[in-house]
C-alpha positions in Angstrom: -41.4 66.6 40.7 -43.0 66.7 44.1 -42.6 69.7 46.4 -39.9 69.3 49.0 -41.1 70.2 52.5 -39.0 72.6 54.5 -39.0 70.1 57.4 -37.1 67.6 55.3 -33.8 69.4 55.6 -34.2 71.8 58.5 -31.0 71.8 60.6 -29.6 69.0 58.4 -25.9 69.3 57.4 -25.4 69.3 53.6 -22.0 69.5 51.9 -21.7 70.6 48.3 -18.7 70.6 46.1 -18.4 73.1 43.3 -20.6 75.4 45.5 -19.3 78.8 44.3 -21.1 78.9 41.0 -23.7 77.4 38.7 -25.6 74.3 39.8 -23.6 74.0 43.0 -24.4 77.5 44.0 -28.1 77.2 43.1 -28.3 73.9 45.0 -26.7 75.5 48.1 -29.3 78.2 48.1 -32.1 75.8 47.6 -31.0 73.7 50.6 -30.6 76.9 52.6 -34.2 77.9 51.9 -35.2 74.5 53.4 -33.3 75.4 56.6 -30.2 73.2 56.0 -26.7 74.1 57.3 -24.3 74.2 54.4 -20.7 73.1 54.0 -19.4 74.8 50.9 -16.4 73.5 48.9 -14.7 75.1 45.9 -11.4 76.6 45.0 -12.2 80.4 45.0 -12.3 81.7 48.6 -13.9 85.0 47.6 -16.7 83.4 45.6 -17.4 81.0 48.5 -17.6 84.0 50.9 -20.3 85.5 48.5 -22.2 82.3 48.5 -22.0 82.0 52.3 -23.3 85.6 52.6 -26.3 84.7 50.4 -27.0 81.6 52.6 -26.8 83.4 55.9 -29.1 86.1 54.5 -31.7 83.3 54.3 -31.3 82.7 58.1 -29.2 79.5 58.2 -25.5 78.7 58.8 -22.7 78.0 56.3 -19.0 77.1 56.5 -16.6 77.5 53.6 -13.7 75.2 52.7 -11.6 76.6 49.9 -9.8 73.6 48.4 -9.3 71.6 45.2 -11.3 68.4 45.2 -8.5 66.7 43.4 -6.6 66.9 46.7 -8.0 63.9 48.7 -6.4 64.9 52.0 -7.9 68.4 51.7 -11.4 66.9 51.1 -11.1 64.5 54.0 -9.9 67.2 56.3 -12.7 69.5 55.3 -15.3 66.9 56.0 -14.0 66.5 59.5 -13.9 70.3 60.1 -17.4 70.6 58.7 -18.7 68.0 61.2 -16.8 69.8 64.0 -18.4 73.1 63.1 -21.9 72.2 61.9 -22.6 68.6 63.1 -22.8 65.2 61.5 -23.1 65.2 57.7 -26.5 64.2 56.4 -26.2 64.9 52.7 -23.1 65.1 50.4 -23.5 66.5 46.9 -20.7 65.8 44.5 -20.9 68.4 41.8 -17.4 70.0 41.1 -16.2 69.6 37.5 -13.8 70.7 34.9 -13.7 70.2 31.1 -11.8 71.1 28.0 -13.6 71.7 24.6 -11.2 70.1 22.1 -10.7 67.2 19.8 -8.7 64.4 21.2 -5.9 65.1 18.8 -5.7 68.7 20.3 -5.6 67.7 23.9 -2.5 67.3 26.1 -2.0 64.5 28.6 -1.9 67.1 31.3 -5.3 68.4 30.4 -6.9 65.0 30.3 -5.3 64.2 33.7 -6.6 67.4 35.2 -10.1 66.9 34.0 -10.0 63.3 35.4 -8.6 64.4 38.7 -11.4 67.0 39.3 -14.4 65.5 37.6 -13.8 61.8 38.5 -11.4 61.6 41.4 -13.1 64.7 43.0 -16.3 62.6 43.2 -14.4 59.6 44.6 -12.7 61.8 47.3 -16.0 63.4 48.2 -17.8 60.0 48.4 -15.1 58.5 50.6 -15.3 61.6 52.9 -19.1 61.3 53.1 -18.9 57.5 54.0 -16.5 58.3 56.9 -19.0 60.8 58.4 -22.4 59.2 57.8 -22.3 56.9 60.8 -25.7 57.3 62.4 -28.5 54.7 62.2 -30.2 56.7 59.4 -27.0 56.9 57.4 -27.2 59.7 54.9 -27.6 60.5 51.2 -24.8 60.9 48.7 -25.9 62.6 45.5 -23.7 62.2 42.4 -24.5 65.1 39.9 -24.1 63.4 36.6 -25.1 64.0 33.0 -26.5 62.3 29.9 -22.8 62.4 28.9 -22.3 59.7 31.6 -24.0 57.4 29.1 -23.1 58.9 25.8 -19.9 60.6 24.8 -20.0 63.5 22.4 -17.4 65.3 20.2 -15.1 67.9 21.8 -15.6 66.7 25.4 -13.8 63.3 25.5 -12.0 63.9 28.8 -15.2 65.1 30.6 -17.4 62.3 29.1 -14.8 59.7 30.2 -14.8 61.1 33.7 -18.6 61.0 33.9 -18.6 57.4 32.6 -16.1 56.6 35.3 -18.3 58.1 38.1 -21.2 55.9 37.0 -19.1 52.8 37.2 -17.6 53.7 40.6 -21.1 54.5 41.9 -22.6 51.3 40.7 -19.8 49.3 42.4 -20.3 51.2 45.7 -24.0 50.7 45.6 -23.6 47.0 45.5 -21.3 47.1 48.5 -23.8 49.2 50.5 -26.5 46.7 49.7 -24.2 43.8 50.7 -23.4 45.3 54.1 -26.9 46.6 54.8 -25.5 50.1 55.1 -28.1 52.8 55.8 -26.2 55.2 53.5 -28.1 55.8 50.3 -26.4 56.8 47.0 -28.2 58.3 44.1 -27.3 60.0 40.8 -29.0 62.9 39.0 -28.1 63.0 35.3 -28.6 66.5 34.0 -29.2 68.0 30.6 -27.4 71.2 29.5 -27.6 73.9 32.2 -27.0 77.7 31.9 -23.9 78.0 34.1 -20.7 80.0 33.8 -18.7 76.9 32.8 -19.0 77.9 29.2 -17.5 81.3 29.9 -14.4 79.9 31.7 -13.8 76.3 30.4 -10.7 75.8 28.4 -11.2 75.5 24.7 -9.1 74.8 21.7 -11.8 75.7 19.3 -11.9 79.0 17.4 -15.3 80.0 18.8 -16.6 80.3 22.4 -18.3 77.2 23.7 -22.0 76.8 24.5 -24.3 74.1 25.9 -26.2 71.9 23.5 -29.8 73.0 23.4 -32.2 72.7 25.1 -30.8 74.6 28.1 -32.3 74.7 31.6 -31.8 77.1 34.5 -29.6 76.1 37.5 -32.7 76.2 39.7 -34.2 73.3 37.7 -31.1 71.2 38.5 -31.2 72.3 42.1 -34.8 71.2 42.6 -33.9 67.8 41.1 -31.0 67.4 43.4 -33.1 68.2 46.5 -35.7 65.7 45.3 -33.0 63.0 44.9 -31.6 63.8 48.4 -35.0 63.4 49.9 -35.9 60.3 47.7 -32.6 58.6 46.9 -33.7 56.3 44.1 -31.0 54.5 42.0 -30.8 57.4 39.6 -32.8 60.2 38.0 -32.9 61.6 34.5 -33.7 65.3 34.1 -35.0 67.1 31.0 -36.7 65.6 28.0 -33.6 64.9 26.0 -31.7 63.0 28.7 -33.9 59.9 28.5 -33.9 60.2 24.7 -30.1 60.3 24.5 -29.6 57.5 27.0 -32.2 55.1 25.4 -31.1 56.0 21.9 -27.5 55.0 22.8 -28.8 51.7 24.2 -30.9 50.9 21.1 -28.9 52.4 18.2 -25.5 53.6 19.2 -24.2 53.6 15.6 -27.0 55.8 14.4 -26.4 58.2 17.3 -22.6 58.2 16.5 -23.4 59.7 13.1 -26.0 62.1 14.3 -23.7 63.5 17.0 -20.8 63.7 14.5 -22.9 65.8 12.2 -24.7 68.1 14.7 -22.9 68.5 18.0 -19.7 70.3 17.1 -21.5 73.3 15.7 -24.1 72.8 18.5 -21.4 73.5 21.1 -20.1 76.7 19.5 -21.3 80.3 19.7 -20.8 82.8 16.8 -18.3 84.8 18.8 -14.6 84.0 18.5 -12.4 83.2 21.5 -10.5 86.3 22.6 -6.7 86.2 22.8 -6.7 87.1 26.5 -9.5 84.7 27.6 -8.7 83.1 31.0 -9.8 79.5 31.8 -10.3 77.7 35.1 -8.7 74.3 34.4 -5.7 74.7 36.7 -6.8 77.8 38.7 -10.1 79.6 39.3 -11.0 82.6 37.2 -11.5 85.4 39.8 -14.4 87.8 39.9 -16.8 86.0 37.6 -18.4 83.4 39.8 -22.2 83.5 39.6 -25.1 81.2 39.5 -26.2 81.8 35.9 -24.3 81.7 32.6 -24.7 83.6 29.4 -27.8 81.8 28.1 -30.5 83.1 30.4 -32.6 84.2 27.4 -33.1 80.6 26.3 -32.8 78.7 29.6 -36.0 76.8 30.5 -37.4 77.1 34.1 -39.1 73.7 34.2 -38.0 70.1 33.3 -39.3 66.6 33.5 -37.7 64.5 36.2 -38.0 60.7 35.9 -36.5 57.7 37.6 -34.1 56.0 35.1 -34.9 52.4 36.0 -38.6 53.0 35.4 -37.9 54.5 32.0 -35.8 51.5 31.1 -38.5 49.1 32.1 -41.1 51.1 30.2 -38.8 51.1 27.1 -38.2 47.3 27.4 -41.9 46.6 27.8 -42.7 48.8 24.8 -40.0 47.1 22.7 -41.4 43.7 23.8 -44.9 44.7 22.9 -43.8 46.0 19.5 -41.8 42.8 18.9 -44.8 40.7 19.9 -47.1 42.8 17.7 -44.7 42.5 14.8 -44.5 38.7 15.3 -48.3 38.4 15.5 -48.7 40.4 12.3 -46.1 38.3 10.5 -47.6 35.1 11.7 -51.1 36.2 10.5 -49.7 37.1 7.1 -47.9 33.8 6.8 -51.1 31.9 7.9 -53.2 33.8 5.3 -50.6 33.1 2.6 -50.6 29.4 3.5 -54.4 29.3 3.2 -54.3 30.9 -0.3 -51.7 28.3 -1.4 -54.1 25.5 -0.3 
């Protein structure tokens, strides 16, 4: 991943949803170090104030907008207020999410609806707001923070995986519209691996044990650097971490095999040894106060570096490799057949 110059974002206006914790908070701080002005969106006002204080300590400006991204009117109004306070919006990062760790048979319709409203419709609302305010000749950049789970569903996170798949379909449709109209607005996606964030400490679960990310796990700063890179170089999409390309390509080539592997390995892989406490609060319908931070409970295993690749280039490479292997196999088979024919003569 190339180094981002501080000149790239100096005095640019960047809006980030889910900015009070985890990847959103790390990304806000990363943009602030580049001199950007930040519009911060999340539900918890106190946590946003903490993030704002960290940003202002770095010598730049921030404005906070405590709201629920499921509320379209609130998101659209915040975008207008952000422009009034900080200036035209140059970058919009959709990052807010919610999930429930549970089998489908244990979910309620209300839980699925809520995850969809935040994790999918929140991105739709943010994208619509960004498009209204990226009016200059240089347009702007919209970054959709995705996941390998946008390509491959796993056990216990059906609502979240469904929402991430929906974001990918929505983004693909919008991209074609932007191309058709010649819009200067650029849209890109960054599909992340597991990241050490507080979501595993406050996500709702119906399992008996506390949730955890599927290893390998990376620091929030790794994700933040990838998001900055994508905002500066908005290619179609990026895949972060060594397992993200593996999972996506494996699902393309052998989805049935991957079904069985995930069924056998990823339920235990998403559980800690500690049981869920009886008084554990979750953030599905309201924020959990006082625990917003950048890092989660897995700092001892979180990796500080990760490979970032452009998804289309990996697909082309995989296709060429498959064609080469198919051609090689065909040549070997033809050679053997020819040799056998000679022996029969």
